[in-house]
C-alpha positions as CSV (number, residue, x, y, z in Angstrom):
1,X,-54.4,40.1,52.3
2,X,-51.4,42.2,53.3
3,X,-49.7,41.4,49.9
4,X,-53.0,42.2,48.0
5,X,-53.2,45.6,49.8
6,X,-49.6,46.4,48.9
7,X,-50.0,45.4,45.3
8,X,-53.2,47.4,44.8
9,X,-51.7,50.4,46.7
10,X,-48.5,50.2,44.5
11,X,-50.7,50.4,41.3
12,X,-52.7,53.4,42.6
13,X,-49.8,55.3,44.1
14,X,-47.8,55.0,40.8
15,X,-50.7,56.1,38.7
16,X,-52.1,58.9,40.9
17,X,-49.3,59.8,43.4
18,X,-48.8,59.1,47.1
19,X,-50.6,62.2,48.3
20,X,-53.6,61.9,46.0
21,X,-54.6,58.3,46.9
22,X,-56.5,58.0,50.2
23,X,-57.1,54.9,52.3
24,X,-60.8,55.2,51.2
25,X,-59.7,55.0,47.5
26,X,-57.7,51.8,48.2
27,X,-60.5,50.2,50.2
28,X,-63.0,51.1,47.5
29,X,-60.8,49.8,44.6
30,X,-60.4,46.5,46.5
31,X,-64.0,46.1,47.6
32,X,-63.0,45.9,51.3
33,X,-63.5,48.0,54.3
34,X,-61.0,50.6,55.5
35,X,-60.8,48.6,58.8
36,X,-59.3,45.7,56.9
37,X,-56.5,47.8,55.7
38,X,-55.9,49.2,59.2
39,X,-55.5,45.6,60.5
40,X,-52.4,45.3,58.5
41,X,-51.2,48.9,58.4
42,X,-51.9,51.2,61.4
43,X,-51.7,54.3,59.2
44,X,-51.1,55.5,55.6
45,X,-47.4,56.3,56.3
46,X,-46.8,52.6,57.2
47,X,-48.6,51.5,54.0
48,X,-46.5,54.0,51.9
49,X,-43.4,52.7,53.5
50,X,-44.2,49.0,52.7
51,X,-45.3,49.9,49.2
52,X,-42.2,51.8,48.3
53,X,-40.0,49.0,49.7
54,X,-41.8,46.5,47.5
55,X,-41.6,48.6,44.4
56,X,-37.9,49.2,45.1
57,X,-37.2,45.4,45.5
58,X,-39.1,44.5,42.3
59,X,-37.3,47.2,40.2
60,X,-33.9,46.2,41.8
61,X,-34.4,42.5,40.9
62,X,-35.3,43.4,37.4
63,X,-32.2,45.6,37.0
64,X,-30.0,42.9,38.4
65,X,-31.4,40.4,35.9
66,X,-30.6,42.8,33.0
67,X,-27.1,43.4,34.3
68,X,-26.5,39.6,34.7
69,X,-26.9,39.3,30.9
70,X,-23.6,41.2,30.5
71,X,-24.8,42.8,27.2
72,X,-23.1,45.7,25.5
73,X,-23.0,48.4,28.2
74,X,-24.6,51.0,26.1
75,X,-27.5,48.7,25.2
76,X,-27.8,47.7,28.8
77,X,-28.4,51.3,29.9
78,X,-31.3,51.6,27.4
79,X,-32.7,48.2,28.4
80,X,-32.7,49.3,32.1
81,X,-34.4,52.5,31.2
82,X,-37.1,50.6,29.2
83,X,-37.7,48.2,32.1
84,X,-38.0,51.0,34.7
85,X,-40.3,53.0,32.5
86,X,-42.7,50.0,32.0
87,X,-42.6,49.2,35.7
88,X,-43.1,52.7,37.0
89,X,-46.0,53.4,34.6
90,X,-44.0,56.2,33.1
91,X,-44.5,58.0,36.4
92,X,-47.6,59.9,35.1
93,X,-48.1,61.5,38.5
94,X,-44.5,61.8,39.5
95,X,-44.9,59.7,42.6
96,X,-41.3,60.2,43.7
97,X,-41.8,64.0,43.8
98,X,-44.9,63.5,46.0
99,X,-43.0,61.1,48.2
100,X,-40.2,63.6,48.7
101,X,-42.6,66.4,49.5
102,X,-45.1,64.6,51.8
103,X,-43.0,61.6,53.2
104,X,-39.4,63.0,53.4
105,X,-38.2,60.3,55.8
106,X,-39.3,57.5,53.5
107,X,-37.9,59.3,50.5
108,X,-34.5,59.7,52.2
109,X,-34.3,56.0,53.1
110,X,-35.3,55.1,49.5
111,X,-32.8,57.4,48.0
112,X,-30.0,55.9,50.1
113,X,-31.1,52.3,49.0
114,X,-31.3,53.4,45.4
115,X,-27.8,54.9,45.5
116,X,-26.4,51.7,47.0
117,X,-27.9,49.6,44.2
118,X,-27.1,52.1,41.4
119,X,-23.6,52.7,42.5
120,X,-22.7,49.1,41.9
121,X,-24.7,48.7,38.7
122,X,-23.4,52.0,37.1
123,X,-19.8,51.4,38.2
124,X,-19.9,47.9,36.6
125,X,-21.4,49.3,33.4
126,X,-18.7,52.0,33.2
127,X,-15.8,49.5,33.9
128,X,-17.1,47.1,31.2
129,X,-17.5,50.0,28.8
130,X,-13.9,51.0,29.5
131,X,-12.6,47.4,28.9
132,X,-14.5,47.2,25.6
133,X,-13.2,50.6,24.4
134,X,-16.7,52.1,24.3
135,X,-16.1,54.7,27.0
136,X,-13.2,57.1,27.2
137,X,-10.1,56.0,29.3
138,X,-9.9,59.3,31.0
139,X,-13.3,59.1,32.9
140,X,-13.4,58.9,36.6
141,X,-15.7,56.0,37.4
142,X,-16.6,57.1,40.9
143,X,-17.4,60.7,39.8
144,X,-19.5,59.6,36.8
145,X,-21.4,57.1,39.0
146,X,-22.3,59.9,41.5
147,X,-23.2,62.6,38.9
148,X,-25.3,60.0,37.0
149,X,-27.3,59.1,40.1
150,X,-27.7,62.8,41.1
151,X,-29.0,63.6,37.6
152,X,-31.5,60.8,37.7
153,X,-32.9,62.1,41.0
154,X,-33.1,65.7,39.6
155,X,-35.1,64.6,36.6
156,X,-38.0,63.8,39.0
157,X,-38.0,67.4,40.4
158,X,-41.3,68.7,39.0
159,X,-40.4,72.3,39.7
160,X,-37.4,72.0,37.4
161,X,-38.9,69.6,34.9
162,X,-42.7,70.1,34.9
163,X,-44.6,67.1,33.5
164,X,-46.6,69.4,31.3
165,X,-43.4,70.3,29.5
166,X,-41.5,67.0,29.6
167,X,-42.8,63.4,29.9
168,X,-40.6,61.2,32.1
169,X,-39.8,59.0,29.1
170,X,-38.6,62.0,27.0
171,X,-36.5,63.2,30.0
172,X,-34.9,59.8,30.4
173,X,-34.1,59.7,26.6
174,X,-32.5,63.1,26.7
175,X,-30.5,62.3,29.9
176,X,-29.2,59.0,28.6
177,X,-28.0,60.6,25.4
178,X,-26.4,63.5,27.3
179,X,-24.7,61.0,29.7
180,X,-23.4,58.7,27.0
181,X,-22.2,61.4,24.6
182,X,-20.1,62.8,27.5
183,X,-18.3,59.4,28.1
184,X,-18.3,57.5,24.8
185,X,-15.3,56.9,22.5
186,X,-15.9,57.1,18.7
187,X,-16.6,53.4,18.8
188,X,-19.1,53.9,21.6
189,X,-20.8,56.7,19.7
190,X,-21.4,54.4,16.7
191,X,-23.4,52.0,19.0
192,X,-25.2,55.0,20.6
193,X,-26.2,56.4,17.1
194,X,-27.6,53.0,16.1
195,X,-29.6,52.6,19.3
196,X,-31.0,56.2,19.0
197,X,-32.1,55.4,15.5
198,X,-33.9,52.2,16.6
199,X,-35.6,54.1,19.4
200,X,-36.8,56.8,17.0
201,X,-38.4,54.1,14.8
C-alpha cells in the first residue's frame, strides 16, 4: 500500500503541485480513507519527502541509462531533456517551485542530491565532447558543470520565468541551445544545427 500511495501522490504532485494537492485529494483519488495514508505517513511533509525521493531515484536511473549508451554528447543532452520532460509531465504546475516555497528543507536536500548526480553526468558529457572535438578545448569543465546546473535550477523559478509566458519544454529548448552554442566547436555546431532542425519538425 505504501508504494501505491507514493505512486499516486507522485502523479498528483507533478500534475497539480505539492501545495495544491491535499491528503484528502490523494485518499479520494485512491478510493481509500485518509487514515490509511496516515498509517504509512504521519503527515504530508513525510509523504512529500518520500515522493520526491522516489521521483529523484527514477529520473536518476533513467539518466544513467541514457549516459551508459555513450552516444554523441550533443545528442545525449537532448535525449536526457526528452526523458526528463516526459517523466516530469512537462511540469505543468512547476512542482519544484512549490517545493522550494513550501518545503524548503526537502528542496535543499533534493538540490544537493541533484547536483551530485548532475555534476558527474555533465562533466562526463563535457569530457567526451572535448575528446571528440565537439566542444572547445578552452572550456573549464568544472565551471561549465556548475553554471549549467545553476541555470537548470533557475529555469524553474516562476517569478523569473512565469509559466504563462514560457512552457518548461520551451525553456529547456532555449537553454540547451544557449548552453551548447557557448561551448561547441564548428564541428559541434553542425551536429547541433541538425538536431535543432529535427526538433522543429
